[in-house]
N, C-alpha and C positions, 0 to 999 in steps of 0.2 A: 598535555593536561590543560584544561581550560582555566582561566583565571577565576578566582572566587567571585569577582564582581559579575562576570558573565553568568555564572551558575545561579547567582542570587537574583537575577532579573525578575521582577515581579510579574506574575501571570496576568494581573489585571492592569498592566501599564497602558496608559492612554497615549503613549508616544506615537503609536502606529495603529492602523486598523487591525481587527482580528486576522484578516487575510494576510496583511503584511507581517504580523507577528508569526503566523504559521510559516511563511516563506523564510523569515529570519531564523526560526528554529531549524528549518531544514538545512539552511546554509551553515549555520553555526554548528549544528550537529554533525554534518559531513566533515567540516573542517577539523573539529576536535577529535572525531573518531579516526580520521585518517592518520593522525600523529600519535595515537595511543597504542602501545604494545599489546595490552590485553585485548583490545578490540580486534587488532590485526590477527592475533592468534585464534580467537573465536571465529573470526571471519573466514579464515582459510579452511575451517572444518566443514563449512556448508556451501561455499561458493562453487566448488568443482561440480557437485551434484546438481545444483540449481542451474549452472551454466549449460551443462549437458542436456538437462531436461528442457530448458528454454529453446535450445537449438532444435531439439526433436519436435517440439510443439510448433515452432515457426515453420519448419519444413513441411510437416504434416498439414497444417492449416493452409499454407500457401498452395500446396498441391491440390487440396480439396477445392480451394477457391478457384484456381485456374481451370480445374477439370469441370467445374459446374458452370463456368461462365465462358466456355469456348464458343465463339460465334460460328454459325453455319454459313456456307456459301450463298444460300438464297435469302439470307437475313437482310432486312432493310437497313439502310445506313444509320438511321436514328437509333435502331436497336443495337447495332454494333457499337455506336458511340456510348450508349448506356451501359453496355457490358464492360467496355474498357474503363469507363468511369467507376463502375462497381469494383473492377480489379484494382484500380489505383487506391480507392478508398479502403477496400478490403485489405490490401497490402499494408497500408498505414495502420489500420485497426489491428492487424495481426502482430505487427511489431510492438504496438502499444500494449495489446492484451497478452502476448506471449509470456513476458516476465511475470505478469500478474497471475496468470493461470498456473505458472510454475510455483509461485508463492502459495497459491491455494493448495496445490498438491502437497507441498512440503508441510503446510499447516494441518492438512487432513491426515496424511500418512505418518509424518514425523514431527508432531507438534513440539517436541522437546528440542529440536535442532536450533530454532531461532532464539530461544530464551537466553542462552549464554551470550550471544551477540548483543541482544537488547540490554541485558544487565551490565555488560561491560561498558556499553555506551552511557547508560544511566550513571554508572559509578564515576564517570569522568566529571559529571556536573553535580551529582548528589550521592555521594558514597554511602551515607547513612541509610538513605531510602533504598538504594540498591541492595545493601546487605540485608535489610529487613525483608524485602521482597524475596530475596534468594532463600531466606530461612523459612518463608511461609510454606504452608502445606500445598497450596495451589489447587488447581482444578484437575479432576481425574481425566485421564487421557481420552476415554471414549466420549466424554461430554465436550472436550475441546475439539475433537474431530467432528462431532455432530454440529457444533457451532460453525466451524469452518466450512463444512459441507452446505449448511444452510445459506451462508453468505455467498458461496459459489453459485448456488441455484438462483438466488436473487440477481446476482451480477449477470449470469447468462440470459435470464429472462429479459432483464432490462436492456441488455446489449442487443438482443433480437429486436426489441421494440425500436431501439435507435437505428438499427440496420433497416427496418421497415420504413423509416422516415425517408430513406433514399428514393422511395417510390413516388414521393410528392414532387411534381414537376418544378423545375427551376430552383426553389429554395430548399428542397428536401435534403440535398447533399450537405448544404451549409448547416442546417438545423441538426442533422444527424451527427455531423462532426463535432459541433459544440456540445451536444448532449452526451456523446460518447466520452469526450474529454472531461466533462464534469463528473460523469459516472466513474471513470477510471481514476481520477484524482481522489474522489471520495473513498473509493474502494481501496486504493493503495494505502491511504492514510489509516483506514480501519484495519487492514491486514497487518500493517506494521505495528499497530497497537495490540495485536493478538497476544504476544507474550505477556504484556502487562495485564490484560484481562485474565489470562490463565493464572498468573501469580496471585491475584486477589479473588479468584474464583467468581468472576462476574458473568452472570448468565446473559443469554442473547437479548432478551427484552431490555435489560439494564444497559447493555452495550449500545443498543439502538438509541436509547434515550440520551446517553452521553454523546454519541455521534451527532445527534440532532442539535443538542445544546451547544456543541462546539463546531458546528458545520463550517463556519467561515474560516476559523483557524485551521481546521482539518483540510479544507480545500487549498488554502495557502501552503500548507505543508506537503500535501500529496501531489499537487500539480507539477512543481519542478522535479520532484523525484520520479513521477511517472514518465516525464519527458526524458529524463536521464536513463531510466531503465529501458525505455523504448529504443535507444540507439542500437541499430543493428549490430549483432555479434558481441560488441563490448559492453552494451548496456547491462546485461545481467551480472557482470562482474562487480557492479556497484551495489548489488543487493545487500551485502553484508554491512556496508557503510550506511546505507539507507536504514537498515534495521537498527543499527546502533544510534543513528540520528533520532530515532523515535524516543530514545531516552531523554534527549534534550526537550522534545515536545512535552513529554510527561512531566518532567521536572518544572517546566515553566508554566504549563497551562492546565494540568489536571490535578485536582485535589488528591490528598493522600488516599482517601476512600470516598469516591464521588457518588456512592449509591444513595438514593433517596431514603430518608428516614434512618440513615445509619448513625446519625448523631456525631458529636465531635470525636475525632479519631486521632490516635497517635501512631507512630510507626510501630510501636510494640504491639498494637492491637491487631496488626496484620499477621 
């Protein structure tokens, strides 16, 4: 259980940059979630399915990548080098994107799976807020699935744009890698907040506005977690802890009800 002083850390603290606060929330959230029994119990309910799904996606994507980039005997040397570079970058992108695609699938097909893990993590740092969110009516399942599907489509389209940057000579691969890392970190942070958005029935345009307003914090939170989740084979096992860590981010950085024009809110109003 986290100490009260840690839970009460002010969201608007100027001790670090927003990016640094996001990284601190990720670290503290993982640490507190790891030692909490409620989080561990909720974590075990989803990790097996997510781990299996991630492995299946990684194998399928890697097979497709290598099948589509097989060099031919009469191919020029520079073209072969380009294909092998694409294989290397594609393999890295697959390991990074595999867990995220699995999270998308879970949020689309089983949106209720992640909520107990998130609420258990939030309860560690703000039990009153977690109890109020748990008692709220929340978002209907079809709308939650529609929001997750929309985020998936946006991620895939932007990922294809990042991949296309590889076609730019010399600097293309570097730019593509940086852009994909930014996109993945942002998307991981957004997806891990999905149970919170479901609890308060926040629609997609409102989510997008919140993500934009907290982009630096969210990048700081999502970047280290996306790197952890991308570790081959064992990375997806950390998903439950990452989902629980989102509770720390919400408690420290997100207002009780952040919607524009909502007016002053109390936990009872949720």
